[in-house]
RODO-2510 file (C-alpha; in nm, 4 decimals, decimal comma):
residues 506
     n   res          X          Y          Z
     1     m    -1,1974    -4,1063     0,9089
     2     r    -1,2444    -4,0031     1,3123
     3     r    -0,9042    -3,8450     1,2793
     4     v    -1,0379    -3,6352     0,9769
     5     a    -1,3928    -3,5261     1,1469
     6     m    -1,1930    -3,3940     1,4752
     7     i    -0,9383    -3,1848     1,2236
     8     g    -1,2332    -3,0657     1,0141
     9     a    -1,4318    -2,9742     1,3138
    10     w    -1,1265    -2,8051     1,5081
    11     l    -1,0668    -2,6170     1,1960
    12     a    -1,4714    -2,4932     1,1908
    13     a    -1,3906    -2,3551     1,5398
    14     l    -1,1045    -2,1607     1,3912
    15     l    -1,3437    -2,0019     1,1760
    16     v    -1,5852    -1,9281     1,3892
    17     v    -1,3674    -1,7497     1,6361
    18     a    -1,1432    -1,5800     1,4218
    19     g    -1,4573    -1,4428     1,1779
    20     c    -1,4280    -1,4059     0,8349
    21     g    -1,1523    -1,1807     0,7738
    22     d    -0,8800    -1,4002     0,8802
    23     a    -1,0446    -1,7598     0,8270
    24     s    -0,8800    -1,8057     0,5148
    25     r    -0,5235    -1,7255     0,6955
    26     l    -0,5930    -1,9272     1,0028
    27     a    -0,6685    -2,2427     0,7914
    28     a    -0,3442    -2,1596     0,5938
    29     r    -0,1801    -2,1254     0,8894
    30     y    -0,2809    -2,4827     0,9986
    31     r    -0,2067    -2,6164     0,6229
    32     a     0,1454    -2,4848     0,7178
    33     e     0,1737    -2,6381     1,0349
    34     w     0,0487    -2,9380     0,9191
    35     m     0,2853    -2,9716     0,5906
    36     t     0,5704    -2,8712     0,8565
    37     y     0,4795    -3,1703     1,1070
    38     e     0,4390    -3,4327     0,8090
    39     a     0,7820    -3,3243     0,6546
    40     q     0,9517    -3,3195     1,0210
    41     r     0,8190    -3,7236     1,0440
    42     a     0,9397    -3,7766     0,7140
    43     e     1,2908    -3,6580     0,8406
    44     r     1,2447    -3,8911     1,1372
    45     v     1,1925    -4,1965     0,9949
    46     a     1,4159    -4,0950     0,6633
    47     l     1,6991    -4,0237     0,8960
    48     l     1,6880    -4,3251     1,1589
    49     g     2,0019    -4,5024     1,2143
    50     q     2,1299    -4,2947     0,9334
    51     a     2,4649    -4,1536     1,1052
    52     h     2,5803    -3,9765     0,7640
    53     p     2,2443    -3,9752     0,5174
    54     d     2,3438    -3,8911     0,1522
    55     s     2,2939    -3,5513    -0,0040
    56     a     2,0132    -3,7190    -0,2388
    57     t     1,8230    -3,8273     0,0794
    58     l     1,8605    -3,4909     0,2685
    59     l     1,7755    -3,2676    -0,0613
    60     r     1,4609    -3,5230    -0,0736
    61     l     1,3416    -3,4384     0,2170
    62     r     1,3909    -3,0454     0,1936
    63     e     1,1416    -3,0695    -0,0910
    64     n     0,8697    -3,1192     0,1590
    65     y     0,9377    -2,8042     0,3594
    66     m     0,9741    -2,6238     0,0723
    67     a     0,6517    -2,7476    -0,0365
    68     v     0,5087    -2,5035     0,2069
    69     r     0,5867    -2,1973     0,0523
    70     v     0,4488    -2,3470    -0,2382
    71     a     0,1045    -2,4402    -0,1116
    72     i     0,0758    -2,1218     0,0882
    73     p     0,2839    -1,8141    -0,1155
    74     p     0,3166    -1,4526    -0,0123
    75     p     0,1957    -1,2395     0,1545
    76     y     0,0973    -1,3222     0,4739
    77     r     0,0278    -1,0137     0,6688
    78     k    -0,1769    -0,7155     0,5830
    79     p    -0,0950    -0,3633     0,6290
    80     s    -0,3756    -0,3886     0,8996
    81     d    -0,1903    -0,6256     1,1156
    82     k    -0,0959    -0,5586     1,4626
    83     p     0,3247    -0,5410     1,4518
    84     g     0,4343    -0,8465     1,6430
    85     g     0,1122    -1,0093     1,6514
    86     g    -0,2120    -1,1593     1,5010
    87     v    -0,2733    -1,4168     1,2390
    88     g    -0,0279    -1,2745     0,9560
    89     v     0,2406    -1,2766     1,1629
    90     s     0,1805    -1,6434     1,3156
    91     l     0,1066    -1,7486     0,9025
    92     l     0,4346    -1,5924     0,8511
    93     r     0,6320    -1,7839     1,1170
    94     a     0,4744    -2,0997     1,0453
    95     v     0,6022    -2,0454     0,6890
    96     g     0,9619    -1,9407     0,8019
    97     k     0,9648    -2,2535     0,9925
    98     a     0,9501    -2,5022     0,7036
    99     e     1,1918    -2,2434     0,5054
   100     l     1,4829    -2,2715     0,7750
   101     s     1,4369    -2,6460     0,8320
   102     g     1,5077    -2,6325     0,4171
   103     v     1,7994    -2,4228     0,4632
   104     r     1,9320    -2,6655     0,7318
   105     l     1,9003    -2,9606     0,5289
   106     a     2,0520    -2,7946     0,2014
   107     l     2,3252    -2,6998     0,4297
   108     l     2,3790    -3,0378     0,5298
   109     a     2,3658    -3,1609     0,2439
   110     g     2,6922    -2,9736     0,0841
   111     r     2,4840    -2,7311    -0,1240
   112     p     2,4890    -2,4007     0,0116
   113     e     2,4098    -2,2353    -0,2756
   114     l     2,0306    -2,3932    -0,2228
   115     a     2,0866    -2,2540     0,1402
   116     l     2,1746    -1,9192     0,0315
   117     e     1,8906    -1,8806    -0,1877
   118     q     1,6265    -1,9919     0,0044
   119     a     1,7483    -1,7658     0,3419
   120     q     1,7628    -1,4550     0,0724
   121     w     1,4177    -1,5574    -0,0404
   122     l     1,2742    -1,5763     0,3425
   123     s     1,4735    -1,2137     0,4305
   124     e     1,2734    -1,0552     0,1241
   125     h     0,9053    -1,1935     0,2534
   126     a     0,9882    -1,1345     0,5989
   127     e     0,7171    -0,8829     0,5959
   128     g     0,8590    -0,6114     0,8599
   129     d     0,8305    -0,9232     1,1162
   130     p     1,2057    -0,8733     1,3241
   131     f     1,1961    -1,2371     1,4519
   132     i     1,2203    -1,3488     1,1069
   133     q     1,4308    -1,1092     0,9462
   134     r     1,6627    -1,2087     1,2171
   135     k     1,6493    -1,5823     1,1518
   136     a     1,6834    -1,5209     0,7949
   137     d     1,9573    -1,3361     0,8685
   138     f     2,1363    -1,5615     1,0585
   139     a     2,0361    -1,8258     0,7713
   140     t     2,2007    -1,6095     0,5229
   141     m     2,5405    -1,5461     0,7268
   142     g     2,5673    -1,9583     0,7727
   143     a     2,5032    -2,0364     0,3912
   144     l     2,7551    -1,7472     0,3112
   145     r     3,0015    -1,9024     0,5436
   146     a     2,9627    -2,2116     0,3912
   147     e     3,0481    -2,0939     0,0511
   148     r     3,3185    -1,9519     0,1657
   149     r     3,2427    -1,5748     0,0739
   150     v     3,3888    -1,4630     0,3768
   151     d     3,3936    -1,0563     0,3189
   152     e     3,0368    -1,0924     0,2431
   153     a     2,9584    -1,3218     0,5286
   154     i     3,1521    -1,0328     0,7472
   155     a     2,9581    -0,7466     0,6239
   156     r     2,6108    -0,9255     0,7094
   157     m     2,7586    -0,9908     1,0326
   158     h     2,7840    -0,6200     1,0748
   159     l     2,4531    -0,5436     0,9526
   160     m     2,2976    -0,7707     1,1906
   161     l     2,4985    -0,6047     1,5079
   162     e     2,3446    -0,2838     1,3939
   163     r     2,0284    -0,4164     1,3336
   164     y     1,9565    -0,6199     1,6215
   165     k     1,9775    -0,5519     2,0096
   166     p     2,1162    -0,8736     2,2346
   167     l     1,7903    -1,0538     2,3735
   168     a     1,7414    -1,1202     2,7526
   169     p     1,8447    -1,5160     2,7844
   170     e     1,5324    -1,7267     2,8424
   171     g     1,7030    -1,9632     3,1165
   172     p     2,0495    -1,9982     3,3155
   173     g     2,3263    -2,0317     3,0657
   174     q     2,1839    -1,9470     2,7747
   175     e     2,2920    -1,6364     2,5362
   176     d     2,1525    -1,4553     2,2785
   177     a     2,3481    -1,6086     1,9785
   178     i     2,3752    -1,2240     1,8186
   179     l     2,6493    -1,2037     2,1341
   180     s     2,8569    -1,4494     1,9742
   181     v     2,8631    -1,2890     1,5992
   182     p     3,2363    -1,0818     1,6968
   183     d     3,4315    -1,3697     1,8253
   184     l     3,2938    -1,5327     1,4844
   185     m     3,4054    -1,2419     1,2608
   186     m     3,7194    -1,2005     1,4679
   187     n     3,7706    -1,5968     1,3879
   188     l     3,6853    -1,6156     1,0216
   189     r     3,9784    -1,3714     0,9642
   190     r     4,2088    -1,5920     1,1422
   191     e     4,0956    -1,8765     0,9777
   192     q     4,2012    -1,7028     0,6105
   193     g     4,5432    -1,6241     0,8095
   194     d     4,4448    -1,2803     0,7864
   195     e     4,5554    -1,1925     1,1588
   196     a     4,5448    -0,7875     1,0972
   197     g     4,1823    -0,8705     0,9629
   198     a     4,0972    -1,0221     1,2978
   199     a     4,2870    -0,8325     1,5384
   200     k     4,0689    -0,5445     1,3502
   201     e     3,7289    -0,7686     1,3527
   202     l     3,8449    -0,8268     1,7608
   203     e     3,8656    -0,4167     1,7884
   204     y     3,5102    -0,3732     1,6350
   205     g     3,3972    -0,6107     1,8684
   206     i     3,5260    -0,4840     2,1936
   207     q     3,3725    -0,1344     2,0498
   208     y     3,0222    -0,2923     2,0131
   209     y     3,0395    -0,4372     2,3571
   210     k     3,1107    -0,1140     2,4926
   211     r     2,8154     0,0471     2,2981
   212     v     2,5434    -0,2256     2,4302
   213     l     2,6893    -0,1477     2,8052
   214     s     2,6528     0,2204     2,7013
   215     g     2,3036     0,1966     2,6961
   216     p     2,0104     0,0603     2,9511
   217     t     2,0727    -0,3230     2,9593
   218     e     1,9183    -0,5838     3,1735
   219     p     2,1730    -0,7106     3,4335
   220     a     2,1311    -1,0295     3,2695
   221     i     2,2799    -0,9504     2,9382
   222     q     2,5086    -0,7025     3,0875
   223     a     2,6570    -0,9744     3,2747
   224     q     2,7142    -1,1676     2,9809
   225     v     2,8296    -0,8592     2,7921
   226     r     3,1053    -0,7549     3,0235
   227     s     3,1840    -1,1406     3,0345
   228     l     3,2942    -1,1542     2,6774
   229     l     3,4707    -0,8437     2,7024
   230     v     3,6731    -0,9754     2,9392
   231     r     3,7565    -1,2396     2,7003
   232     a     3,8254    -0,9814     2,4208
   233     y     4,0456    -0,7929     2,6304
   234     l     4,2479    -1,0922     2,6994
   235     e     4,2578    -1,2139     2,3625
   236     q     4,4226    -0,8250     2,2571
   237     q     4,6583    -0,8584     2,5776
   238     n     4,4649    -0,5649     2,7270
   239     t     4,5285    -0,6686     3,1197
   240     t     4,4761    -0,3341     3,2128
   241     a     4,1002    -0,3057     3,0665
   242     a     4,0559    -0,6583     3,1257
   243     l     4,1212    -0,5948     3,5152
   244     d     3,8468    -0,3375     3,5161
   245     e     3,6090    -0,5442     3,3342
   246     l     3,6543    -0,8519     3,5648
   247     a     3,6018    -0,6464     3,8433
   248     a     3,2571    -0,5321     3,7370
   249     l     3,1850    -0,8865     3,6581
   250     d     3,3136    -0,9990     3,9840
   251     k     3,0842    -0,7943     4,1555
   252     l     2,7886    -0,8835     3,9715
   253     a     2,8862    -1,2637     4,0514
   254     s     2,9228    -1,2090     4,4095
   255     t     2,6451    -1,0028     4,4662
   256     n     2,3557    -1,1552     4,2901
   257     p     2,2756    -1,5120     4,3394
   258     a     2,1325    -1,5521     3,9697
   259     y     2,4808    -1,4917     3,8446
   260     k     2,6560    -1,7083     4,0191
   261     a     2,7424    -1,9632     3,7388
   262     l     2,9949    -1,6665     3,6503
   263     e     3,2141    -1,7394     3,8937
   264     p     3,4211    -2,0015     3,6992
   265     e     3,5011    -1,8054     3,4452
   266     v     3,5761    -1,4716     3,6556
   267     h     3,8472    -1,6926     3,8350
   268     y     3,9844    -1,8138     3,5451
   269     s     4,0442    -1,4622     3,3424
   270     r     4,1979    -1,3855     3,6870
   271     a     4,4029    -1,6375     3,5938
   272     r     4,5063    -1,5320     3,2669
   273     i     4,5574    -1,1783     3,3482
   274     r     4,7911    -1,3453     3,6327
   275     s     4,9777    -1,5123     3,3663
   276     l     5,0514    -1,2549     3,1004
   277     i     5,1891    -0,9513     3,4227
   278     d     5,3475    -1,1794     3,6119
   279     r     5,7305    -1,2759     3,5203
   280     t     5,7433    -1,5808     3,6882
   281     p     5,4558    -1,8435     3,6032
   282     d     5,4075    -1,9854     3,9395
   283     e     5,1085    -1,7831     4,1024
   284     a     4,8949    -1,8171     3,7775
   285     i     5,0029    -2,1890     3,7594
   286     r     4,8087    -2,1980     4,0709
   287     q     4,5447    -1,9960     4,0395
   288     l     4,4456    -2,2416     3,7307
   289     d     4,4880    -2,5264     3,8764
   290     v     4,2469    -2,4400     4,1622
   291     v     4,0075    -2,3138     3,8985
   292     a     4,0178    -2,6758     3,7559
   293     a     4,0083    -2,8803     4,0756
   294     q     3,7069    -2,6340     4,1795
   295     y     3,5070    -2,6475     3,9134
   296     p     3,5504    -2,9767     3,6955
   297     t     3,2266    -2,9775     3,5056
   298     s     3,2640    -2,6120     3,3900
   299     p     3,4106    -2,5206     3,0434
   300     f     3,6597    -2,3008     3,2091
   301     g     3,7644    -2,5731     3,4310
   302     a     3,8875    -2,7382     3,1146
   303     r     4,0576    -2,4392     2,9765
   304     a     4,2200    -2,3538     3,2979
   305     l     4,3666    -2,7189     3,3386
   306     l     4,5155    -2,6736     2,9431
   307     e     4,6376    -2,3011     2,9928
   308     s     4,8150    -2,4555     3,3226
   309     a     4,9688    -2,7340     3,0816
   310     v     5,0780    -2,5012     2,8354
   311     l     5,1936    -2,2195     3,0778
   312     n     5,4382    -2,5120     3,2685
   313     e     5,5479    -2,5988     2,9074
   314     r     5,6386    -2,2721     2,8143
   315     h     5,8369    -2,2226     3,1436
   316     k     6,0468    -2,5518     3,0577
   317     r     5,8232    -2,7900     3,3100
   318     f     5,7935    -3,0515     3,1109
   319     e     5,6748    -3,3500     3,3501
   320     p     5,4003    -3,1288     3,4775
   321     a     5,3042    -2,9997     3,1357
   322     l     5,2664    -3,3799     3,0087
   323     d     5,0770    -3,4773     3,3524
   324     r     4,8293    -3,1908     3,2843
   325     y     4,7777    -3,3071     2,9105
   326     h     4,6909    -3,6250     2,9979
   327     a     4,4261    -3,4984     3,2459
   328     v     4,2836    -3,2837     3,0087
   329     l     4,2493    -3,5540     2,7807
   330     r     4,1313    -3,8301     3,0565
   331     l     3,8591    -3,5665     3,1741
   332     y     3,7294    -3,3627     2,8598
   333     p     3,8281    -3,6196     2,5591
   334     n     3,4870    -3,4334     2,4174
   335     d     3,5684    -3,1000     2,4415
   336     l     3,7002    -2,9843     2,0869
   337     r     3,8002    -2,6480     2,2329
   338     v     4,0626    -2,8120     2,5004
   339     a     4,1373    -3,1808     2,3861
   340     p     4,2558    -3,1514     2,0323
   341     m     4,5147    -2,8983     2,1240
   342     a     4,6438    -3,1409     2,4177
   343     l     4,6626    -3,4409     2,2098
   344     y     4,8791    -3,2118     1,9846
   345     r     5,0922    -3,0721     2,2627
   346     q     5,1112    -3,4012     2,4502
   347     a     5,2628    -3,5636     2,1324
   348     m     5,5298    -3,3143     2,0930
   349     l     5,6427    -3,3388     2,4522
   350     e     5,6544    -3,7077     2,4071
   351     e     5,8841    -3,6663     2,0587
   352     q     6,1086    -3,4304     2,2932
   353     s     6,1623    -3,6683     2,5485
   354     g     6,2823    -3,9691     2,3456
   355     k     5,9429    -4,1437     2,2907
   356     w     5,9030    -4,0921     1,8890
   357     d     5,6438    -4,4348     1,8773
   358     d     5,4498    -4,2664     2,1345
   359     a     5,4429    -3,8836     1,9702
   360     k     5,3787    -4,0501     1,6411
   361     r     5,1233    -4,2873     1,7948
   362     s     4,9084    -3,9422     1,9316
   363     l     4,9671    -3,7752     1,6158
   364     e     4,8077    -4,0213     1,3953
   365     s     4,4993    -4,0353     1,5930
   366     i     4,4321    -3,6621     1,6097
   367     p     4,2352    -3,7015     1,2431
   368     v     4,0626    -3,9465     1,3617
   369     k     3,9729    -3,8397     1,7160
   370     y     3,9438    -3,4501     1,6306
   371     p     3,8418    -3,4037     1,2566
   372     s     3,7721    -3,0492     1,1458
   373     s     4,0753    -2,8997     1,4327
   374     q     4,3539    -2,6893     1,3796
   375     a     4,5479    -3,0318     1,5091
   376     a     4,4117    -3,2340     1,2599
   377     a     4,5647    -3,0386     0,9852
   378     e     4,9205    -3,0038     1,1650
   379     a     4,9691    -3,3748     1,2458
   380     p     5,0306    -3,5329     0,9138
   381     m     5,2929    -3,2741     0,8167
   382     t     5,3999    -3,2823     1,1458
   383     i     5,5285    -3,6494     1,1560
   384     a     5,6808    -3,5789     0,7679
   385     l     5,8906    -3,3017     0,9087
   386     r     5,9924    -3,4936     1,2104
   387     y     6,1441    -3,7868     0,9648
   388     a     6,2458    -3,4846     0,7106
   389     s     6,4490    -3,3041     1,0000
   390     r     6,6538    -3,6690     1,1034
   391     n     6,7463    -3,6742     0,7321
   392     d     6,5472    -4,0025     0,6955
   393     k     6,3928    -3,9551     0,3189
   394     p     6,2387    -4,2709     0,2741
   395     a     5,9918    -4,2476     0,6030
   396     a     5,9578    -3,8505     0,5363
   397     l     5,8448    -3,9486     0,1682
   398     a     5,6128    -4,2172     0,3206
   399     a     5,4549    -4,0131     0,5734
   400     l     5,3978    -3,7236     0,2713
   401     q     5,2038    -4,0022     0,0775
   402     r     4,9994    -4,0960     0,4234
   403     a     4,8909    -3,7262     0,4853
   404     i     4,7840    -3,7014     0,1364
   405     l     4,5677    -4,0027     0,1783
   406     t     4,4433    -3,8385     0,5172
   407     y     4,3955    -3,4991     0,4020
   408     d     4,1784    -3,6742     0,1098
   409     e     3,9601    -3,8580     0,3761
   410     l     3,9379    -3,5405     0,6055
   411     i     3,8178    -3,3447     0,2784
   412     a     3,5534    -3,6243     0,2001
   413     r     3,4223    -3,6079     0,5656
   414     d     3,3102    -3,2604     0,5637
   415     s     3,3883    -3,1181     0,2117
   416     t     3,2101    -2,7863     0,3536
   417     a     3,4395    -2,7471     0,7028
   418     a     3,6284    -2,4309     0,7330
   419     m     3,9175    -2,6496     0,7354
   420     t     3,9178    -2,8127     0,4394
   421     t     4,0907    -2,4875     0,2915
   422     v     4,3995    -2,5925     0,5085
   423     y     4,3575    -2,9257     0,4220
   424     r     4,3637    -2,8865     0,0580
   425     w     4,6746    -2,6279     0,1155
   426     n     4,8828    -2,8878     0,3105
   427     k     4,7942    -3,1331     0,0538
   428     l     4,9349    -2,9496    -0,2103
   429     r     5,2286    -2,8752    -0,0147
   430     c     5,2616    -3,3115     0,0230
   431     q     5,2245    -3,3468    -0,3279
   432     l     5,5415    -3,1360    -0,4296
   433     p     5,7996    -3,2587    -0,2730
   434     l     5,6773    -3,6077    -0,3869
   435     g     5,7457    -3,4735    -0,7471
   436     k     5,3203    -3,5028    -0,8010
   437     w     5,3676    -3,1627    -0,9597
   438     q     5,0419    -3,2709    -1,1612
   439     d     4,8305    -3,3575    -0,8978
   440     g     4,9468    -3,0183    -0,7478
   441     l     4,8057    -2,8252    -1,0218
   442     k     4,4738    -3,0609    -0,9782
   443     t     4,4797    -2,9251    -0,5945
   444     v     4,5342    -2,5569    -0,7257
   445     d     4,2325    -2,5720    -0,9426
   446     e     4,0156    -2,7371    -0,7316
   447     m     4,1275    -2,4499    -0,4293
   448     l     4,0490    -2,1869    -0,7243
   449     i     3,7115    -2,3116    -0,7048
   450     k     3,6196    -2,3882    -0,3580
   451     d     3,8633    -2,1862    -0,1778
   452     k     3,8295    -1,8662    -0,4185
   453     g     3,9587    -1,5714    -0,2380
   454     h     4,1515    -1,7560     0,0344
   455     p     4,5066    -1,6102     0,1250
   456     y     4,6205    -2,0015     0,1009
   457     t     4,4821    -1,9677    -0,2663
   458     a     4,6814    -1,6961    -0,3034
   459     q     5,0147    -1,8539    -0,2332
   460     a     4,8950    -2,1710    -0,3981
   461     l     4,8579    -2,0023    -0,7458
   462     i     5,2080    -1,7833    -0,7460
   463     e     5,3483    -2,2009    -0,6527
   464     a     5,1146    -2,3257    -0,9304
   465     a     5,2713    -2,0976    -1,1678
   466     r     5,6152    -2,1743    -1,1026
   467     i     5,5814    -2,5162    -1,1229
   468     a     5,4017    -2,4527    -1,4671
   469     k     5,7104    -2,2692    -1,5728
   470     s     5,9498    -2,5222    -1,4825
   471     h     5,7805    -2,8193    -1,6598
   472     g     5,7410    -2,6249    -2,0120
   473     q     5,4213    -2,4399    -1,9463
   474     p     5,4473    -2,0897    -1,9440
   475     d     5,1117    -2,0286    -2,0680
   476     r     4,9682    -2,2247    -1,8206
   477     g     5,1698    -2,0032    -1,5551
   478     a     5,0103    -1,7101    -1,7126
   479     v     4,6823    -1,8311    -1,6410
   480     y     4,7583    -1,8721    -1,2864
   481     l     4,9360    -1,5168    -1,2527
   482     q     4,6020    -1,3626    -1,4415
   483     r     4,3670    -1,5498    -1,2127
   484     y     4,5982    -1,4081    -0,8932
   485     l     4,5474    -1,0367    -1,0509
   486     e     4,1554    -1,1037    -1,0634
   487     d     4,0752    -1,2644    -0,7265
   488     f     4,3659    -1,0435    -0,5284
   489     p     4,3474    -0,7134    -0,7148
   490     n     4,4582    -0,5346    -0,3687
   491     s     4,7419    -0,7577    -0,2811
   492     p     5,0863    -0,5756    -0,2633
   493     l     5,2304    -0,8532    -0,4585
   494     a     5,0014    -0,7763    -0,7625
   495     d     5,2643    -0,5576    -0,9386
   496     r     5,5712    -0,7797    -0,9216
   497     v     5,2477    -1,0873    -1,0304
   498     r     5,1890    -0,8634    -1,3261
   499     k     5,5439    -0,8388    -1,4528
   500     e     5,6285    -1,1987    -1,4009
   501     r     5,2668    -1,2571    -1,6139
   502     e     5,4166    -1,0609    -1,9091
   503     a     5,7704    -1,1932    -1,8422
   504     l     5,5771    -1,5747    -1,9303
   505     l     5,4218    -1,4409    -2,2194
   506     h     5,7103    -1,3318    -2,3954
***
């Protein structure tokens, strides 16, 4: 009772301070904040000790957050409200906070369509507040990605880059998420196997960063953008442009103590450029090793050590390469950017040196230690291909069987991860040599639903049509080719596919 009385007194004080005009909205804001607090508390209690809560639990918790907008419907602002402040904006943001929590739980529950619906509702009711609109756009982008609607997700990202200016970091080491969007666009295209599209988005990102630098920018933003521009030029292997930007970045890092944290990246980038322009790797390897030694706690120290290993391997210096891969795994086992690749490359070198049992153990451990990595997608297939290359058919077939089980486990672990498309494609590649053509067609059917529009799905449809035809099901084969024409109308193979489909029907 005492608690209720205190709350009542606090509300009464608010109403007096606010005056009659904003009293109801202040009360509504308090109610939104209180309901959100209770929803957060219920979430903490329900998830206590649960590593992987089931989707039903997550969706039930989501309903607590959704109840906020039901209890306090829009509109939240008045035409007379001042931009960026006042009771209306605080009310809108209180409701928005609950909505964003609902989006998060929908994604965790594997229901991106619910997350998208909620993000779009928030966007439609942002009421001119750039803070909420920004949050809603990021939520919409995330939901579209989770639904594998890549073209729409990238279109939203382009819109966001045009709509929002980068915000100055609130503290050291922080970066506005908008600055990572160009790299995200490139990687989305790359995940689709669309290297031409990735190159196009990379160039778009470079032009975006240059536009940011062309106008008045705070020094902190300028430093971050220049570092991203160096990375983009290195990705493009444009060493001249990378050196120019690196010089400007180096000047910032050396003359302003606030940007001393940029030093590891400056030295790492300089070594990377050296590796691209020198005919021999000695100096680049030396510089990379120095970065790794001087900055062991920096992510660029980890990248330098991995890059040194790769460079040694590329130049047939297998023993020092293997030593560095071991060091990466010993020092940075939880760095998902470097550790999965280091373990995979270590296995390849172990196999080359005749230590197949060690290599096989390394490969088998990758999906367990680093699920949702490219290395996890490649490792099971690599084992089977190794046996096949040595004409050990029984071992190769057994490895394919194990690979299918591994891919099923990886898909079940996180059905919304970007790598699940690759897992399904590799699963199909394993099923066909085993003669499991009916299971293979089921995998293709699953890709049609869950990986619609992906280049691997395009390949799978053509393969499925061939399989159906070879097993006396030409009509089913024609259906697969029709789906190809519907989902990939601009494919350079469209005319050939259309002729093959007509042949199957006659």
